[in-house]
Structures are given as C-alpha cells and as structure tokens.
N, C-alpha and C positions, 0 to 999 in steps of 0.2 A: 393720334389725333380723332383720326375718323370713331374710332372706338368711344372717345371722349363724347364726343358729339352726341352719337347714338344714345349713350349713357344718359346724359342730359335733355337729348329730346325725349324719354323715355319717364325719367322722373318726373319731367315738365306736366308729360300725359297726364301720368298717375293724378299729380298735383290737382290739376286742370279736372279730371274724373270727383276726384274727392269735395273740391270746392263749390259749395252749394247745396253740399249736403249736411249742415248744420242750421235747423229752422229756430226761431225764438218768437217769442212773444212778451211786452213785459204790462200788458193789459189782459191779460187770462183772467177769466171771472169762476170763482170761487162760491159757490154756496153752499150753508148746509139749514139741514131741514129736522126739524123738533118735533115731533106729535104727537097731545098727547089728551086727554078728554078734556081738560081743564084748559088750555091753553097752544099754542102753535109757536113756535121760537123758528124764527128763520131772520140768518143774515147774508151780506154780499159785499163781497171785496173784489175788486174791477182793478186789483195791482201785480196778480198773482205772474212772475216773472218764472219762462219755462223753458229751457231748450231741450232740444231732440238731434242726437247725432245719428242721421240716418245710415249710414255709412258701417256705423259701429250698433245700433240699435239702441245706444243708450239715451234715456230720456234722467232729465231732473227738473223740480220744481221748487220752488218755496215762497210764502206768502206772509207777510207780516200779520197776527195778530190783530194787532190794534188796527187795521186795517179794514176788517169788517165791521159793516152796520148794519146799526137796529132801528126800528119802525121803534123800537121805545129809546130813550135815551140811557132808563134805569137797567135795561137788559143788557145794555152795552156797558153800561159801568159796573154793574156784578159778572158780567161774561171776562169781563178782563180784569179786574181787581180779586174778584172769589174767586173762579172757575177755572180760567185758562191761565192768570198770574203771568200777562204778560209783560212785566216788567222784566219779571224773570226770565223767563219762556217767550223771548219775543218773535220767533217763526213758527211756523210748520212746515216741514221739509220731503220730499218725497226723491228718491232716486233710486233709479230702475234699468231696467231692460227690455223692451221688447222683444217676444218670444220669437217671434219670427219676421222680424223685417222685410225680409226679402219679400213677403207677401201685399208691402206699400207702397205705392211710388205716387210717392207724391207730384212728381211732374205731369201724371196724366190724371183726367177727370175719371172719377167714381168714387166707389165709399171701399174703405177698406177696414176691417174691423182682425183687429191682434190682441192676442192675451199680453197683458203687462205683469211685469214680479218687480216685485222693491220692497223699497223700506220707507216706510213710512214714521216719521219722527213729529212728534205732537206732542205739549207738555211735558218735553224730556223725554220722552221716550217713545225707543224706536220697536215697531213691529212688522216684519213681513207681514207681505198680503200679493195676490195676485188678483188682476182684476183685469176687463176686456177694454179698451179704447177704440171706439171707430172714428177712422180720420175720413172727412169728406170733402174730393177735391174739386171745384168747378171754376172752370176762366181763370184759373192761376191761385185763385184763393182756398187757404187750407184750414180747415176748422177740426180741430178735436175735440172729443167730447168723452167723457165719463161718470161714471157712477159708482162711488163706495158706500158700505154701511160700517161705521165701525164704533164697537161700544166704548160706551163713556169709560166705565173701568177699566177697559184693557191700556188706557193711558192715564191713570192715575190720577183722574179729574174726580175729586171727591163733592157730591151733592149732599148739602145739609139734607136730615130727614125731615124737616121741617118744609122744604121744594122738593121732596125727590119724586112726587107724583106729578111735578111740574115740567120735566124732565126726563125724557125717553130717554133709556139706556140704553137703547142705540141711534145712530144720526145718518142722516141722507147727507152726503156730501156730494155734488153733482162738481163736474171740473171743465170749464170748458176755453181753449183757446182758437184765436186768428193765427197761423204764423207766417212768417215770413222768412227768406232766405236770410242769414247770416252772414251781411258782403264782410266785415271785417273779420278776417280769419287771424 
C-alpha cells in the first residue's frame, strides 16, 4: 500500500511541476508592413491566438486573415479578396519549437532570447523558417516579440503587374503577445 501512495505522490508532484508550464494569449498582435516608393501598406490584427508549452518548448499561433485592419477600406478589401483569398484560406498559422526552451524562465524577471524553428502557413502554403523570439518577463507579466521577413512569392500570393510596384516583394511581419498561464489544462 505504501508503494502505491508513494507512486501516487510522485505522479502528483510531476503533474504539479508541469502545471503552469503552458502560457497563452487570445489577443496577440500581428502587424505587417510593405514599404515601396509609391505607398506603404500596413495592417494590424489584435486577435492572434497562441499557446506556448514551456515544458516541451512547443509553440503555436493562428490568426484569422479577415481580422487584419487597414487604414484604407479599399486596401482591406483587395487584401482579403484578391491577394489573400481569405474566404478560401481563412487563417495564417505557425507551429514550431523553441530551440532551447531551457534558456527561458517565464517565472523570473528578465529578458530571454531564443531561436524558434517551425512551419509558417500562409495562403495554404507551408514554409519552414527559423527566427529569434524575445521574452520579457517583468513583475509577472510576460511579453514575447519576434520579427519575420517573408517573400510574398513564397506563399503563392499573386500580385498583378499593374500594381506590382505598389507592394514590396518582402513583407515584414511583427508578432507580439502578452501571455498568461493557461490554468485549465
């Protein structure tokens, strides 16, 4: 009987240690920016969902394409209908791995930088990439940020020749999230 109680206690302690290792946000911010001599294009979404499992180093995020907002309504319409085909490809997603999650302690104040490798899916096309993510922990608040630079052509997004000079070939994507512990495992 003692053997079973000890086994149960060890399992309970292991479960408690892994509890609190998952962090999430439903209000992550993703912005993208296209700079050209003719016109800059910028859009933002504040509804990206993301989960980080610090015990395994796995990270995932997703954002609805239609959640991006532009300064000009016509840009938003063209973005959704002509370029991103958001009815056909409603989400952009990333599924990856923190390359050395042991370097990050989200329970201790500090700034932690770690590489992340994974698969980015945009417009129905998946591409492997590696980028650097910075975690800033201060007074229990956790903010993660990263920057991606992606080629429009890599994701099968066709730009008509009439407007090809209005849209950069490389788009800058900034991702930021304020994370909290996922308590309902």
